[in-house]
C-alpha positions in Angstrom: -13.0 29.9 -77.2 -12.5 26.3 -76.1 -15.5 24.4 -74.7 -13.5 22.8 -71.8 -16.2 20.2 -71.3 -15.9 18.3 -68.0 -15.5 14.5 -67.6 -19.0 14.4 -66.0 -20.5 16.0 -69.2 -18.7 13.5 -71.4 -20.1 10.7 -69.4 -23.6 12.1 -69.8 -22.9 12.5 -73.5 -21.9 8.9 -73.8 -25.0 7.8 -72.0 -27.0 9.8 -74.5 -25.4 8.0 -77.4 -26.2 4.6 -75.8 -29.8 5.5 -75.0 -32.2 3.1 -76.7 -35.5 5.1 -76.5 -36.6 8.7 -77.0 -37.5 9.0 -73.3 -34.0 7.9 -72.3 -32.5 10.4 -74.7 -34.6 13.2 -73.1 -33.3 12.3 -69.7 -29.7 12.3 -71.0 -30.1 15.6 -72.8 -31.5 17.3 -69.7 -28.5 16.1 -67.8 -26.1 17.3 -70.5 -27.7 20.8 -70.3 -27.3 20.8 -66.6 -23.7 19.8 -66.7 -22.4 21.8 -69.6 -20.2 24.7 -68.7 -22.0 28.0 -69.3 -19.7 30.4 -71.2 -19.2 31.8 -74.7 -17.3 28.7 -75.9 -20.4 26.5 -75.4 -23.1 28.8 -76.7 -23.5 27.0 -80.0 -23.5 23.6 -78.3 -26.1 24.7 -75.7 -28.3 25.9 -78.5 -27.9 22.6 -80.3 -28.7 20.6 -77.2 -31.9 22.7 -76.6 -32.9 22.0 -80.2 -32.3 18.3 -79.9 -34.2 18.2 -76.5 -37.2 19.9 -78.2 -37.1 17.5 -81.1 -36.7 14.4 -78.9 -39.6 15.5 -76.6 -41.7 15.7 -79.8 -40.4 12.2 -80.7 -41.6 10.9 -77.4 -45.1 12.2 -78.0 -45.1 10.7 -81.5 -44.1 7.3 -80.2 -46.9 7.4 -77.6 -49.5 8.3 -80.2 -48.2 5.6 -82.6 -48.9 3.0 -80.0 -48.0 -0.5 -81.2 -48.4 0.1 -84.9 -44.8 1.1 -85.3 -42.4 -1.9 -85.6 -39.6 -1.6 -83.2 -37.4 -3.8 -81.0 -35.7 -3.1 -77.7 -33.2 -5.6 -76.4 -32.0 -4.9 -72.8 -28.2 -4.4 -72.6 -26.4 -7.2 -70.9 -22.8 -8.3 -70.2 -19.6 -6.4 -70.6 -20.7 -4.7 -73.8 -23.2 -4.7 -76.6 -21.9 -5.6 -80.1 -24.2 -5.2 -83.1 -23.5 -7.5 -86.1 -24.4 -5.9 -89.5 -23.8 -6.6 -93.1 -25.2 -7.2 -96.6 -27.2 -10.4 -97.4 -25.1 -13.6 -97.0 -22.2 -11.7 -95.4 -21.9 -14.3 -92.6 -23.6 -12.4 -89.8 -25.7 -15.3 -88.5 -22.7 -17.7 -88.7 -20.7 -15.3 -86.6 -23.5 -15.3 -83.9 -23.8 -19.0 -84.1 -20.1 -19.7 -83.6 -19.5 -17.1 -80.9 -22.6 -17.4 -78.7 -25.3 -19.8 -77.4 -27.9 -18.5 -79.9 -29.3 -20.7 -82.6 -29.9 -18.4 -85.7 -31.0 -19.8 -89.0 -28.0 -20.1 -91.2 -28.5 -20.7 -94.9 -27.0 -20.0 -98.4 -30.0 -18.0 -99.5 -30.3 -14.3 -98.4 -32.6 -12.6 -95.9 -32.7 -15.6 -93.4 -32.5 -13.1 -90.5 -35.8 -11.2 -90.3 -35.6 -9.9 -86.7 -32.7 -9.0 -84.3 -31.4 -12.0 -82.4 -29.2 -11.7 -79.3 -26.7 -14.1 -77.9 -24.0 -14.0 -75.2 -20.3 -14.6 -76.1 -18.1 -16.0 -73.3 -14.6 -14.5 -72.9 -12.7 -15.8 -69.9 -14.8 -14.8 -66.9 -17.2 -12.4 -68.6 -19.8 -12.4 -71.3 -20.4 -10.0 -74.2 -23.7 -9.4 -75.8 -23.9 -9.9 -79.6 -27.0 -9.0 -81.6 -27.5 -10.2 -85.2 -29.6 -7.9 -87.4 -31.5 -8.2 -90.7 -29.4 -7.7 -93.8 -28.9 -4.2 -95.3 -29.1 -3.4 -99.0 -28.8 -0.4 -101.2 -32.6 0.0 -101.1 -33.5 -1.2 -97.6 -32.5 -0.9 -94.0 -34.8 -1.5 -91.0 -35.1 1.8 -89.2 -34.5 0.3 -85.7 -31.1 -1.1 -86.9 -29.8 2.5 -87.1 -30.8 3.0 -83.4 -29.1 -0.3 -82.5 -25.9 0.8 -84.2 -25.8 4.3 -82.8 -26.1 3.0 -79.2 -23.7 0.1 -79.6 -20.4 -0.3 -77.8 -19.0 -1.9 -80.9 -20.1 -2.9 -84.4 -19.0 -5.9 -86.5 -19.4 -5.0 -90.2 -19.4 -8.4 -92.0 -17.7 -8.6 -95.4 -18.0 -11.9 -97.4 -14.4 -12.7 -98.4 -15.7 -15.3 -100.8 -18.1 -13.1 -102.8 -17.3 -10.8 -105.7 -20.3 -8.7 -104.7 -18.9 -8.0 -101.2 -17.0 -4.8 -102.0 -19.9 -2.9 -103.5 -22.5 -4.4 -101.1 -20.4 -3.4 -98.1 -20.0 0.1 -99.5 -23.8 0.3 -99.8 -24.2 -0.7 -96.2 -21.9 2.1 -95.1 -23.7 4.6 -97.3 -27.1 3.7 -95.7 -25.8 4.7 -92.3 -24.0 7.8 -93.6 -27.3 9.1 -95.0 -28.7 8.8 -91.5 -25.8 10.7 -89.9 -24.1 7.6 -88.5 -20.4 7.0 -89.3 -18.8 3.6 -88.9 -15.5 4.6 -87.5 -12.4 3.6 -85.4 -13.9 5.4 -82.4 -17.2 6.2 -80.8 -18.6 9.7 -80.0 -20.1 12.8 -81.5 -18.5 14.5 -84.5 -16.7 17.6 -83.4 -17.8 19.5 -86.5 -21.5 18.4 -86.5 -23.0 17.2 -83.2 -25.9 15.6 -85.1 -23.4 13.0 -86.5 -22.5 10.0 -84.4 -19.3 7.9 -84.9 -19.5 4.3 -83.8 -16.4 2.1 -83.3 -16.5 -0.7 -85.9 -14.4 -3.7 -86.9 -14.5 -4.7 -90.6 -14.9 -8.5 -90.3 -13.9 -10.4 -93.4 -15.7 -13.8 -93.2 -14.5 -16.7 -95.3 -11.1 -15.0 -95.0 -9.2 -18.1 -96.2 -10.7 -17.7 -99.7 -7.9 -17.3 -102.2 -9.3 -14.0 -103.5 -10.5 -12.5 -100.2 -7.6 -10.1 -100.0 -8.2 -8.9 -103.5 -11.8 -8.3 -102.8 -10.9 -6.3 -99.7 -8.5 -4.2 -101.7 -11.2 -3.5 -104.2 -13.5 -2.3 -101.4 -10.8 0.1 -100.3 -10.5 1.4 -103.9 -14.3 2.0 -103.8 -14.2 3.7 -100.4 -10.6 4.9 -99.7 -12.1 7.3 -97.0 -13.3 4.4 -94.9 -10.5 3.5 -92.4 -11.5 0.6 -90.2 -9.6 -2.1 -88.3 -9.8 -5.3 -90.3 -10.1 -8.8 -88.9 -9.8 -11.5 -91.6 -11.2 -14.7 -90.2 -12.3 -18.2 -91.2 -15.2 -19.6 -89.2 -14.4 -23.2 -90.0 -11.2 -22.9 -87.9 -11.2 -22.9 -84.1 -8.1 -20.8 -83.8 -9.7 -18.2 -86.1 -12.8 -18.1 -84.0 -10.7 -17.6 -80.8 -8.9 -14.8 -82.6 -12.2 -13.2 -83.3 -13.3 -13.5 -79.6 -10.1 -11.9 -78.5 -10.4 -9.1 -81.1 -14.0 -8.3 -79.9 -12.9 -8.1 -76.3 -9.9 -5.9 -77.1 -11.9 -3.6 -79.3 -14.5 -3.1 -76.6 -11.8 -1.4 -74.5 -13.0 -2.6 -71.1 -11.3 -3.8 -67.9 -12.5 -6.3 -65.3 -12.6 -5.2 -61.7 -13.4 -7.5 -58.7 -14.8 -6.3 -55.4 -14.7 -7.5 -51.8 -16.4 -6.4 -48.6 -14.2 -5.2 -45.8 -13.1 -8.1 -43.6 -14.3 -10.7 -46.1 -12.1 -12.9 -48.2 -11.6 -12.1 -51.9 -13.3 -14.1 -54.6 -12.2 -13.5 -58.2 -15.5 -14.1 -60.0 -18.3 -12.1 -61.5 -16.3 -9.0 -62.1 -17.7 -5.5 -63.0 -16.5 -4.1 -66.3 -15.5 -0.5 -66.8 -14.1 1.4 -69.8 -10.3 1.6 -69.8 -9.4 4.6 -67.7 -12.3 3.9 -65.3 -11.9 5.1 -61.7 -12.9 4.0 -58.2 -15.8 6.4 -58.4 -17.0 4.9 -61.7 -16.9 1.5 -60.0 -18.9 2.8 -57.0 -21.6 4.0 -59.4 -21.7 0.6 -61.0 -22.1 -1.1 -57.6 -24.8 1.3 -56.4 -25.3 5.0 -57.4 -25.8 6.0 -53.7 -22.4 4.5 -52.9 -20.6 7.0 -55.1 -21.9 9.8 -53.0 -20.8 8.3 -49.7 -17.5 7.0 -50.9 -14.6 7.9 -48.7 -11.7 5.8 -50.0 -10.9 2.4 -51.3 -8.2 -0.3 -51.0 -6.9 -1.8 -54.1 -4.9 -5.0 -54.9 -3.4 -5.3 -58.3 -0.2 -5.2 -60.4 -0.1 -1.4 -60.6 -0.4 -0.8 -56.8 0.9 -2.1 -53.5 -1.4 -4.7 -52.1 -4.1 -3.1 -50.0 -3.0 0.4 -51.1 -5.5 3.1 -50.0 -6.6 5.3 -52.9 -9.2 8.1 -53.5 -12.2 8.2 -55.8 -10.2 9.5 -58.8 -7.7 6.5 -58.8 -7.6 4.9 -62.2 -8.1 1.1 -62.1 -6.5 -1.6 -64.1 -7.7 -4.9 -65.5 -8.2 -7.6 -62.8 -7.8 -5.1 -59.9 -9.5 -6.1 -56.6 -11.2 -3.2 -54.9 -12.6 -2.8 -51.3 -14.8 0.2 -51.1 -15.1 2.2 -47.9 -18.1 4.5 -47.5 
């Protein structure tokens, strides 16, 4: 029997995947249990959610009792999306952050220069995207908090050093570290339909030093080692401005967001400081972004954009497009 999960449930599920603390996950799981349709087709999923809720509540108590002795990091989400940069030692992670953002990471030829997560904001046209560099991952070590960062990310950049013969095996080891922790670097984000304890996270395989004469051969060798790993590949060279611009565009495109501008009734439009929504986002989704109470009182909206007549009146379920201008009426 099909589960027939509602859009509201899927939104709560997505919020759960993005939660950064055990307390946030408890809140999301309680909302998922409230919203899930109650019938035979969801019996197994309901049981799984109740088990996860019990375990996560226990995790909250453990975190409280651990106090400050447990090493962890929490970086508030900012901008149009959060992109986590991961990779093996000397894979080019810090150089990516340095070239794309205003952050000043330590960049060196020796490994393990990144010891703690470091955020930066990447400008793209009239929005900014949050990038977070992370400590390197090896066959024998991964910082536990990095797994949480990746599972809650909007996008992951998996760096692969195109100039290193070690890159194929090292990158395979990075992927394996996440797989043992029920996290799959994938072409999409969400829970695995066969096992809800497994999370897929949308990932780009970023080949740094992509102009190296043997970069393509090393990439092919990686695919021989892990033929089951199917990721979109960006082969870039960080010494070239055009390649950096290509990377910026690739990150924005992979995030899958649209920009929506708002105006108050009777006021002139200003096309700046847009809200960002996932592709397929609706007027109701925008109202929630502006203010949660506004979504409850929303009556209709007027929209200006390429896909509508200027000032067209639409309902809360109207799907918005990139660069739409919206006037919300409550």
